[in-house]
C-alpha positions as CSV (number, residue, x, y, z in Angstrom):
1,M,-172.5,23.1,-5.1
2,V,-174.2,22.5,-7.8
3,Y,-172.3,24.9,-9.6
4,N,-169.0,23.9,-9.0
5,L,-170.1,20.2,-10.4
6,Y,-171.5,21.1,-13.5
7,F,-171.1,25.2,-14.5
8,H,-167.9,26.0,-13.4
9,P,-165.2,27.2,-15.9
10,L,-163.6,23.9,-14.5
11,S,-165.9,21.4,-14.3
12,A,-165.0,19.6,-17.7
13,Y,-162.2,18.9,-15.7
14,P,-161.4,15.2,-13.7
15,G,-161.0,14.9,-10.6
16,P,-163.2,13.1,-7.4
17,F,-166.1,14.5,-6.3
18,W,-165.5,16.3,-2.9
19,A,-162.4,17.8,-4.4
20,R,-164.9,19.4,-7.1
21,S,-167.8,20.3,-5.1
22,S,-166.1,21.7,-2.3
23,R,-163.0,23.5,-0.9
24,L,-164.0,21.6,1.8
25,W,-162.1,18.0,0.7
26,Y,-158.9,20.2,0.3
27,R,-158.4,22.0,3.1
28,Y,-159.4,19.0,5.5
29,T,-156.4,16.9,3.9
30,L,-154.2,20.2,3.8
31,I,-155.1,20.2,7.8
32,R,-153.9,16.8,8.1
33,G,-150.4,17.1,6.0
34,T,-152.1,14.3,3.8
35,L,-152.5,17.1,1.0
36,P,-149.5,15.6,-1.6
37,F,-150.2,12.2,-1.1
38,S,-153.7,12.8,-2.4
39,V,-153.0,14.8,-5.4
40,Y,-150.4,12.3,-6.7
41,R,-152.4,9.6,-6.4
42,M,-155.4,11.3,-8.0
43,H,-152.6,11.9,-11.3
44,L,-152.4,8.7,-11.2
45,E,-156.5,7.9,-11.8
46,Y,-157.2,11.0,-13.7
47,G,-154.4,11.3,-15.5
48,D,-152.1,14.4,-15.7
49,I,-154.3,17.6,-15.2
50,V,-156.3,16.7,-12.0
51,C,-159.3,19.0,-10.0
52,I,-158.2,19.1,-7.1
53,A,-160.5,22.3,-5.8
54,P,-163.7,23.7,-7.8
55,D,-161.0,26.8,-8.7
56,E,-157.6,24.8,-9.3
57,L,-156.0,22.4,-11.1
58,A,-153.0,20.4,-10.7
59,Y,-150.7,19.8,-13.5
60,N,-147.9,16.5,-14.0
61,D,-146.7,17.6,-17.7
62,P,-143.3,18.5,-18.0
63,R,-144.5,21.7,-19.9
64,A,-146.1,22.5,-17.1
65,W,-143.3,24.2,-15.8
66,K,-142.0,25.9,-18.2
67,D,-145.3,27.7,-18.7
68,I,-146.4,28.4,-15.5
69,Y,-143.2,30.0,-13.3
70,G,-141.2,30.4,-16.4
71,H,-140.8,33.8,-18.0
72,R,-143.1,35.1,-20.1
73,S,-142.1,37.6,-22.7
74,G,-144.0,41.0,-23.3
75,K,-146.3,38.9,-20.7
76,G,-144.7,38.7,-17.3
77,E,-145.1,36.1,-14.7
78,I,-147.9,33.9,-13.4
79,P,-149.0,35.5,-10.0
80,K,-148.1,34.2,-7.0
81,D,-151.5,32.9,-4.9
82,P,-151.3,34.9,-1.8
83,N,-153.1,32.6,0.1
84,F,-150.0,30.1,0.3
85,Y,-147.1,33.6,0.2
86,L,-148.4,36.0,2.2
87,N,-149.1,32.9,4.8
88,T,-145.6,33.4,6.4
89,A,-144.3,35.3,9.8
90,A,-142.5,37.6,7.2
91,G,-145.6,38.4,5.0
92,H,-145.4,40.1,1.7
93,I,-141.7,41.6,2.6
94,S,-140.2,38.1,2.5
95,I,-138.0,37.4,-1.0
96,I,-140.5,34.4,-1.7
97,A,-143.7,36.7,-1.8
98,A,-142.2,40.1,-2.9
99,P,-143.8,41.7,-6.0
100,S,-140.8,41.3,-9.4
101,W,-139.5,43.9,-9.0
102,R,-138.5,44.1,-5.6
103,H,-137.6,40.2,-5.9
104,G,-134.8,40.9,-8.8
105,T,-133.5,43.1,-6.2
106,L,-133.4,41.3,-3.2
107,R,-132.0,37.9,-4.3
108,R,-129.3,40.1,-5.6
109,L,-128.2,41.1,-2.4
110,F,-128.7,37.8,-1.3
111,S,-126.4,36.6,-3.8
112,H,-123.4,38.0,-2.7
113,G,-124.0,34.8,0.4
114,F,-123.6,32.7,-2.4
115,S,-120.7,33.6,-4.5
116,E,-118.1,30.9,-5.1
117,K,-115.6,33.4,-3.7
118,A,-118.5,33.9,-0.1
119,L,-118.1,30.0,-0.2
120,R,-114.5,29.8,-0.3
121,D,-114.6,32.1,2.8
122,Q,-117.3,30.5,4.3
123,E,-115.5,27.1,3.6
124,P,-114.0,27.1,7.1
125,T,-116.4,27.5,9.0
126,L,-118.5,24.8,7.5
127,Q,-115.5,22.3,8.2
128,Y,-115.6,22.8,11.6
129,Y,-118.7,21.8,11.8
130,A,-118.8,19.0,10.0
131,D,-116.3,17.6,12.2
132,L,-118.1,18.4,15.0
133,F,-121.4,16.9,13.7
134,I,-118.9,13.8,12.7
135,R,-117.6,13.9,16.1
136,R,-121.1,13.5,18.0
137,L,-122.0,11.0,16.0
138,R,-118.6,9.1,17.2
139,D,-119.0,9.7,20.5
140,Q,-122.9,8.5,20.4
141,S,-122.0,5.2,18.4
142,V,-120.4,3.6,21.7
143,T,-123.2,4.0,23.2
144,D,-126.4,1.4,23.1
145,E,-128.6,4.2,23.0
146,R,-130.3,4.4,19.2
147,I,-129.1,7.7,17.6
148,D,-131.7,9.8,15.8
149,I,-130.3,11.0,12.7
150,V,-132.8,13.1,12.1
151,K,-132.8,15.2,15.2
152,W,-128.9,15.6,14.9
153,Y,-129.0,16.7,10.7
154,N,-131.3,19.9,12.6
155,F,-128.8,19.8,15.1
156,F,-125.8,20.3,12.3
157,T,-128.6,22.7,10.4
158,F,-129.4,24.8,13.0
159,D,-126.2,25.5,14.2
160,V,-124.6,26.3,10.7
161,I,-127.6,28.5,9.5
162,G,-127.0,30.4,13.2
163,D,-124.1,31.0,12.7
164,L,-123.8,32.2,9.2
165,A,-126.8,33.8,8.9
166,F,-127.3,35.6,13.0
167,G,-123.4,35.9,13.6
168,E,-123.8,32.9,17.0
169,Y,-124.3,29.4,16.5
170,F,-127.1,27.6,18.9
171,H,-125.1,24.9,20.4
172,C,-126.8,22.2,19.5
173,L,-124.2,20.0,18.3
174,E,-122.5,20.8,21.2
175,T,-125.2,19.9,24.3
176,G,-127.0,17.5,21.3
177,Q,-130.8,19.1,21.9
178,N,-133.0,21.1,21.5
179,H,-132.5,25.4,21.3
180,P,-136.3,26.4,21.3
181,W,-135.9,27.9,18.4
182,I,-136.2,25.0,16.8
183,E,-139.3,24.2,18.2
184,F,-140.8,27.0,17.4
185,I,-140.4,26.4,13.3
186,F,-142.0,22.9,13.3
187,Q,-144.6,25.1,15.3
188,I,-145.3,28.1,12.6
189,I,-144.8,25.9,9.8
190,V,-148.4,23.9,11.0
191,Q,-149.7,27.3,12.3
192,G,-148.8,28.4,8.6
193,T,-151.0,25.4,7.4
194,F,-153.8,26.3,9.8
195,A,-153.9,29.9,8.8
196,R,-153.5,29.3,5.3
197,A,-156.7,26.8,5.2
198,T,-158.9,29.3,7.0
199,D,-157.3,31.1,4.1
200,Y,-160.9,29.5,2.4
201,F,-163.2,30.7,4.2
202,P,-163.3,34.6,4.5
203,F,-166.5,35.7,5.9
204,V,-165.4,33.1,9.6
205,K,-161.5,33.0,9.1
206,T,-161.9,35.0,12.2
207,I,-163.9,32.9,13.8
208,L,-162.0,29.9,12.2
209,L,-158.5,31.4,13.7
210,L,-160.0,30.5,17.6
211,F,-160.0,27.0,16.9
212,I,-155.8,26.9,15.6
213,P,-154.8,25.7,19.4
214,K,-152.7,27.3,21.8
215,S,-149.2,26.5,21.9
216,L,-149.1,27.1,17.8
217,R,-150.0,30.6,18.3
218,D,-147.7,31.1,20.6
219,G,-144.8,29.7,19.0
220,L,-145.5,31.8,16.3
221,A,-145.2,35.1,18.9
222,A,-142.7,33.3,20.2
223,H,-140.3,32.7,17.0
224,I,-141.4,36.2,15.8
225,A,-140.0,38.8,19.1
226,L,-136.2,35.9,18.5
227,M,-135.7,36.1,15.0
228,K,-136.2,40.2,15.3
229,S,-133.7,39.8,18.2
230,K,-131.3,37.7,16.4
231,A,-131.7,39.6,12.9
232,L,-130.8,43.0,14.2
233,H,-128.2,41.6,16.3
234,R,-126.8,40.8,12.8
235,L,-127.6,44.0,11.0
236,N,-125.7,45.9,13.7
237,M,-122.7,43.7,14.2
238,K,-119.6,45.3,12.5
239,T,-117.7,42.6,10.9
240,D,-115.3,41.5,7.7
241,R,-116.5,38.0,8.2
242,S,-118.1,37.2,5.0
243,D,-121.4,35.0,5.9
244,F,-125.1,34.5,4.0
245,M,-126.4,38.0,5.2
246,T,-123.3,40.2,4.0
247,G,-125.1,41.6,0.7
248,M,-127.7,42.9,2.9
249,A,-126.2,43.9,5.9
250,A,-124.4,46.6,4.0
251,P,-124.9,50.1,5.2
252,N,-126.1,50.6,1.5
253,S,-128.5,47.8,0.5
254,G,-131.4,50.1,0.2
255,I,-133.5,47.2,2.4
256,S,-135.3,48.6,5.3
257,E,-134.8,46.9,8.8
258,K,-138.0,44.7,8.4
259,E,-137.2,43.6,4.8
260,F,-133.5,42.5,6.5
261,I,-136.1,40.5,9.0
262,A,-137.7,38.8,7.2
263,S,-134.9,38.0,4.5
264,S,-133.4,36.1,7.7
265,D,-136.2,34.5,8.3
266,T,-136.6,33.1,5.1
267,I,-132.8,32.2,5.1
268,L,-133.1,30.7,8.6
269,L,-136.1,28.2,7.7
270,G,-135.2,27.4,4.3
271,G,-131.2,27.3,5.2
272,S,-132.2,25.0,8.4
273,K,-135.3,22.8,8.8
274,T,-135.4,22.0,4.2
275,T,-131.2,20.7,4.3
276,A,-132.4,18.0,7.4
277,T,-134.9,17.2,5.7
278,L,-132.8,16.5,2.9
279,L,-130.1,14.8,4.4
280,S,-132.6,12.5,6.1
281,G,-134.8,11.2,2.5
282,V,-131.0,10.5,1.1
283,T,-130.0,8.4,3.8
284,Y,-133.1,6.8,3.9
285,Y,-133.0,5.9,1.0
286,L,-129.6,4.8,0.7
287,L,-129.9,2.4,3.8
288,Q,-132.8,1.2,2.0
289,N,-130.6,0.2,-0.9
290,P,-127.3,-1.1,0.1
291,R,-126.1,-1.6,-3.4
292,T,-126.3,2.1,-4.2
293,L,-124.7,2.8,-0.7
294,K,-121.8,0.8,-1.8
295,I,-121.0,2.5,-4.8
296,L,-121.3,5.9,-3.6
297,V,-118.6,4.8,-0.4
298,E,-116.5,3.1,-3.1
299,E,-116.7,7.0,-5.6
300,I,-115.6,8.8,-2.1
301,R,-113.0,6.6,-0.8
302,S,-111.5,6.5,-4.1
303,K,-111.3,10.5,-3.9
304,F,-110.5,11.1,-0.5
305,T,-107.4,8.9,1.2
306,S,-107.9,10.9,4.4
307,E,-110.6,14.0,6.2
308,D,-108.3,16.7,5.7
309,Q,-108.9,16.0,1.7
310,I,-112.2,17.0,2.0
311,D,-113.3,20.2,0.4
312,F,-116.1,22.5,-1.8
313,V,-113.7,21.7,-4.8
314,G,-113.2,18.3,-4.1
315,V,-117.0,17.3,-3.2
316,D,-117.8,19.2,-6.5
317,T,-116.3,16.3,-8.8
318,L,-118.2,13.4,-6.3
319,D,-121.0,12.7,-9.3
320,Y,-122.7,9.3,-8.1
321,M,-123.0,11.5,-4.3
322,L,-124.5,15.0,-6.6
323,A,-126.7,12.2,-8.3
324,C,-127.5,10.8,-5.1
325,L,-128.7,13.9,-4.1
326,N,-130.8,15.0,-6.7
327,E,-132.5,11.7,-7.0
328,A,-133.7,12.4,-3.3
329,F,-134.8,15.7,-4.4
330,R,-137.2,14.0,-6.4
331,L,-138.2,11.2,-4.4
332,Y,-137.6,13.1,-1.1
333,P,-138.5,17.0,-1.3
334,P,-138.5,19.0,1.7
335,V,-141.4,20.6,0.3
336,P,-143.3,18.2,-1.2
337,G,-146.8,20.4,-2.2
338,A,-146.8,22.4,-6.2
339,L,-145.2,25.9,-5.5
340,P,-149.1,28.2,-6.1
341,R,-149.3,30.2,-9.3
342,R,-153.1,32.2,-10.1
343,T,-154.0,33.6,-13.4
344,W,-157.5,35.3,-13.4
345,L,-160.7,35.6,-14.8
346,G,-160.4,35.7,-19.1
347,T,-156.5,34.3,-18.6
348,L,-156.2,32.7,-21.7
349,W,-153.8,29.7,-20.9
350,P,-150.9,28.9,-22.9
351,E,-151.2,26.3,-26.8
352,S,-148.9,23.9,-25.2
353,M,-151.2,22.6,-22.4
354,C,-153.2,19.5,-23.2
355,H,-156.5,22.1,-22.9
356,P,-156.6,25.8,-22.9
357,I,-159.5,27.5,-21.6
358,L,-161.3,30.6,-20.0
359,L,-159.9,30.0,-16.0
360,L,-161.3,31.6,-12.9
361,P,-158.4,32.2,-10.7
362,F,-156.4,28.8,-9.6
363,T,-153.6,26.8,-8.8
364,S,-151.1,24.7,-9.8
365,G,-147.9,23.2,-10.6
366,P,-146.4,20.3,-11.0
367,C,-146.8,17.6,-8.6
368,T,-143.5,16.2,-7.3
369,A,-143.8,12.9,-6.2
370,L,-142.7,10.7,-9.4
371,P,-142.2,7.0,-9.1
372,N,-141.9,5.6,-5.8
373,T,-138.6,4.0,-6.5
374,F,-135.5,5.0,-5.6
375,L,-133.1,4.1,-9.2
376,A,-130.4,1.7,-9.3
377,L,-127.4,4.8,-10.6
378,S,-125.3,3.1,-11.1
379,I,-127.2,2.0,-14.6
380,L,-128.0,5.3,-15.4
381,F,-124.2,6.1,-15.3
382,R,-123.5,3.9,-18.2
383,S,-127.1,4.4,-20.0
384,V,-126.1,8.2,-20.3
385,G,-122.5,7.1,-20.2
386,L,-120.4,8.6,-17.9
387,K,-117.2,7.3,-17.6
388,T,-115.3,10.4,-16.9
389,R,-114.8,12.8,-13.6
390,S,-116.0,16.2,-15.4
391,S,-119.3,14.4,-17.0
392,K,-122.2,15.1,-14.9
393,T,-126.1,13.4,-14.3
394,T,-128.7,16.0,-14.5
395,S,-132.1,15.1,-12.7
396,E,-133.5,15.5,-16.3
397,Q,-131.9,12.8,-17.2
398,L,-132.9,11.0,-14.6
399,L,-135.8,11.2,-14.9
400,C,-136.0,10.8,-18.7
401,L,-134.6,7.2,-18.1
402,S,-136.2,6.5,-15.3
403,A,-139.3,3.8,-16.4
404,T,-136.5,2.4,-18.5
405,D,-133.6,1.4,-16.4
406,R,-135.9,0.2,-13.7
407,A,-137.5,-2.4,-16.7
408,T,-134.0,-3.5,-17.8
409,A,-132.1,-3.4,-14.0
């Protein structure tokens, strides 16, 4: 503890005593699920660079994004922190944790399922589930019971991902009930957090793992078994239909069976729960800001006169709606923490950062929790001169204008 506070190479960086002295504080807030909020408050108190663990820094500086996550000419990328990226059911063979040379191959194969042509081919499937989603909400609205919109968003995204990733949907929208797999997903997210916390104490990790609740360990085992079964079903399926796994399932894709299963796991987790979380967030902020909701409703109803007119091309011209989604990403990110990278002893930090230093392994990433206000986007539109449908409001413009427009609102 004395070494960490006074002699560690990062000891000069500001941060609370318990964070700088040991990993216990970090582990405690990680398990409680409050780490992103604690780091946000630390940035408010200590500034853009904060020591959140003896060997870990958090950055909240626009320059940090390129320096930490960008490609550096002749130097390669800063390695991903294995403690974070390997604590998944798929481990090192997933696209998330794969080394850079393999990551590029997997990403190219994934891109086939998200190309413009593929999305046009998939549009009827998405339209079917969107119509079913709205129809089921209308059915629910005539009853006296409250509607849990978060639950229904999860039903919608899970059915869509099931169909476009595995070739079979899970009937969540039809039945209005959770598929057991949804519950397993919630459990493995929590289980992964527990496992990540134990990695910081390798000498007693085996003992600490025994304290992870059995229900979470059982949920992980059930998830892995289901994932393997569904992924292999899709891999062996003979179909000409375009879906998210088309490139991966091609006979000449060059990926192994294990990589296909791992990629299916990534699609399921990344396309269902995260999408439902963002939709929940933007719904909440729109309901909290009636003026913003009114402008959005007017934009949509002036563009479409009937539901049949709504398609991918038309939706992409809704500048205000896209701006609302971008702002929701900022205020309610589905993954609220930073995506950590790790440097090595002897690495000189880029000069663009405020304090270049010789660093031990540490984790860093821009803080996503900026001002806790849903911006009045109509002011932003006037500020950046968005007068035609072809204009776009970018997240960068929203961020740059946030302080000024809140002051003049």
